[in-house]
N, C-alpha and C positions, 0 to 999 in steps of 0.2 A: 246304682240302678234308681229307672225312675217309677215313683208311683205315688198317683195322687190318693187320697185318701175321704172316704164319704159315710156316712150313718145312714142307712134307711131304717125311713120311719112311720111309709107308705102300710096303710093293710093291717092290718089285726090275729085271721084266721091263721089257724098254724093247721099244719097237714099230720099225719100219724105217718112216722118211720119207720122202717122194717124192723130196729128193735125196739118197739114203743113207748118211744118218747114222745113228745111234741117235739115237730120241727117246722121250720118255713120254708119257702117254697123261693127258690131265688131263679131267677128268670133274665139272663143275658143277652142282648140284642149286640152284636158286634158289624160293624159298617167299615166301609176305608176310606179314605180323605176324602174321597168327593159323594159321601153319606150315601153309597149307597149295601144293603147288606151284604156279607161276606159268609158264601157257603165253606165247611169243611174247614171251617178254622177250627184249632185247637185249643180246647180250652181244659186248664187244669189249676183245680181248688186245691190252696194248699191252708193249713194250720200249719202254724209259726210257731216251734218250739222255745224252750224257756234256756235260761242258761246255759242249763244243763240238758236241754233235746234238743234234736235237730226237728227240723221240719218236716212233718208228713202230710203228704198227698194226699187230700180226701178222696177225689173220685176225675178221671179224663176222659173229655169226649169231643165231640164235634156237632160245630153247629150246622143246621139244615139249612135246604135253600130260602128261607127266610131269613139266616141268618142269626136262629135264635138258639139256645143251649138253658137246660131247665132240669133241675136239681133239687129234690128235698134235702135240707141240709138245717142242724141245729142251731141257735142263735151266738154268735160266736164272734174274733177277728179271725179274715182271712187275707190270703193273698188271691187273686184271681191272673195266673199267667195265660197271655192271650199270643196264640202264633201262627204265622202264617209264612205257605212258601213264595206268597208276590210280594207279602207286605211286610213282613218283619218280625219284631216279638216285642211285646211290653208287657209290664205288669201294674195292676192297681191292689193298694189295699183295700178293705172294704170289713164294716164291720152290720151285722144283722143283729135285729131285733124283732124282726118280723118280715112279713111277706117282699120280697121283694124286685122289680122291675127296674134292669139300669141298662144303657144304651151305649157301650162303650166303643169308640171310633181309635184309627190306625190315624196319627197323626205323622206326619215324614219330618224330619230333618234337609231330606236333597231331594229332588224332584226333577229328571231328565227328559226331554221330548227330544228324538232322536229323528232327523227329519234329512234327505237329500237333499243335489243341490235347483233341485225344483221344487223343494218345501213339498215334497210328500214325504209321510211319515213312514219312517222302517219296523216294521215290528221281526222278533226273534232277534235285535240283535245283541250279543253276547256284551254285558256286563259285570267287569272288576274293581270292587272298592278296595282300596289299598291304603289303610293309613299312614302306616312308616314304608317310604323308599326304601329304605335302606336295606328293612329288615326281612320287605317283602310281602308281611302279614297280611293276609285277605281278611278285609271285615265281613264280606258277603259278596254275593254274585249273586249273577240272574240275567233276563233277558228282559227288554223290553215287549210291550202289551200286544195288543191287536191296534191301535193308538199311537202306539212309537214311544210309550211314558215308561216307568221304571222310575221308582219310589221307591223309600224306606225311610222304617223307621231306626232309631239308635238309642241303644242302651246308654252308653257314653260317647263324650264327645271330644275330638283330638283337637289339637292346632290345624292340622292341615289334613286333606284326603287327595289322592291321585285316584283318577277314577280314569279306565281304559275302557272305551270302547269295538267292539270287532264284529264286521259279518263278510261273510263271504264272500259279496259281490260289492263292497267298498273297501276304500283304506282304512286300515288304522287310525284309530286316534285315541290320545290321551287331554284328558280336562285337568288341570289341579286346584281346587280349592282353597285358600289359606285362610288360617284365622275366621275361619265361617261362624256368621254375627247370630249365633245360637246357644243355648245354657243348658234348656232343656227341651224332654221331648212335645213338652207349649208348644214352644217355638219353633219356625222353622226359615230355611233360607231361602232367597228367590229360584226360583226356576231357572236351571239353565236351560240353554236351547244348546243343542249342538248339530251340524251338520258336517256330514258323513260323504266325501268325494268315492263318485265310482274307480274301480280300479282298473286304469287305464294309463297308456305312458304319460301322456299329458299332465296326469293328475300328479301320475310318482316324480314326471318332472320339476313342476311345479315346488310339490313338497321338499325336494332333496334341494332347492335350490333356496328357498326361504328360511330351510333350517341351518343352511350352512350360513348365511344373510342376515339371519335375525337379531342377532347381537352386533350388527351395524344397523340397523334401521329400527322407526319407528310405522312404516308404511310396508306394504306388500311388496315385495323387490320382483317379481316378476312380473313384467310388462306386457308380454304377448309371446306367445308357442305357436309356434306354426308346423308339421309336417310337410314337407315338402311330395311332390308327385313321387323320388325316388324312395320315400318310405324316413327319410332325413328328418329326424325331431331337431328344431331349431330355437333356442330362447333368449329371448333378450331381459337380460334384467338392471335393475339401478340399487346402487346403494347409495350411504353415506360412509364419511370417513373422516375422523376429523384431527389428525395431527397436528402437530404447532407446525406450520409453515413449511406447510409441503410444496415440491418441484414434480417438472414433468418427470426426473427419475424418479423419484417415492411414487409419487401415482403409480404410474409404470411398475413397477419392484409392488405395490399389492392388488396390482391386475393381474400379476403374474401367480402371487398366490392365489388369489379368487380361483383363476381356472384352474391353474392345477389340483384344489382343493375338486372343485367339481367334475374334472374326469377322474375324478380317482376315487370320488365317491360314487358317483352315478353309470349307471351302463346303458340309461336308455338317453341319452343326448349327446346328437353328432354333433353341432354347432353351437356357441355360446358364446353372448356377449357382453359384458358390464361396460354401464357409463356408471361412472363412481364422482361425487360430488362428495367438495369439501372446501376449508380452507385453502385458499391459494395466495400465492406472490409473485403477480408481475414483477418483469425486469425492471419497472424503478424502486422494483422493493416495496408499491403498495399489497396490503394484506387486504381479502376481501373472503367471498363463499360463493363457491357458484360450480360448474361443471369443469375435474379436474381432466378427465381422459375418458376416453372411449373406447374401448379391447374387443375385438371378435375372434376368435382362433376356432376353427375343424379337430375332431379330434383325432384324423389323420395326423395332425401337424403336431397338436401336443404329443402324440404316442412315439413322435421322433426324440423330443425332448427329454435331455438328463437333468431333470428339476430341481436334483441335489447339486447340482455345480452352474445350474445356469444364472448366466448374468442378462438380468431383465432388462438392461438397456440395449441388448440384440431383439426385445419384443419390435421393434421397429419395423423390422427387414422380414420378422419369420410371421406375425399375425395377419391372420386377413383382413381385418380391418385394426387401424391404430389413427386414435385423431384428438391427439392431447388439445388440450386450451394453450394455444399460443404466445398469447399472454403471460403464461407463466414464464417463468426464469427456470428453465432446464439448466 
């Protein structure tokens, strides 16, 4: 748990508490990371117990519209617990020996800015932060504010976080932050800008193709998406493949594997064409790098093929487009 300690020494006039003993006035101002006062932040003043006693909550209350919370309290050492549904939670250790005014601010370890493809901020996007993908343990959930922003403070730091962003009008997206560069709440990672794509057939097809081909490429796999007059959705893509000494036959086999996976994974694509680049070997045995093959096929044709038994050497006869690099050794 992250705590900061300070000693309050300003002021010297006490006030009389209900119990009749001399006490000090504690005044806290709570602000957000943008340095604006926060209303309705929950404040708990906790007196820590010793080795054989538990902690005792002295009082609990909420900040006013100016972000201020005040309480008459005896001198001593306390923990101030601050919580807010939009900002998270943190705690401060404080030692009081006089009237005290203190400004406390939420500082965040993570900040997201969610926008659409036209850079318009998206409000009310659902955010779920998971520390461990395998266990599925949620750290915290929330929504983006009016400005499309979401930020949180964490009491403990994990090695990585998986962040899911969802909105009814957009395609869901997952961001992973690995080995975040912060150790305490006093540090923060860089702001992460997230772009959501509108939920339509073109964008669904783009994401499906890129998810399948992302392991092969370090660039955007989809080159073009068209919707024909008859409503058919056509996708042209490019990918890299670097086996040792690939031939036309091996490139054709790779194309068949990709086409089978595309049509079995996507219900949105009616025609798919892929251009595969990689290492090539010409008829003289010379090795190089370049386009190996381009193959295009319609869903109608793909549905006629039993892919489990299919010989990719027949691809030239069945594909709508079959353009090998004719300098390859076939």
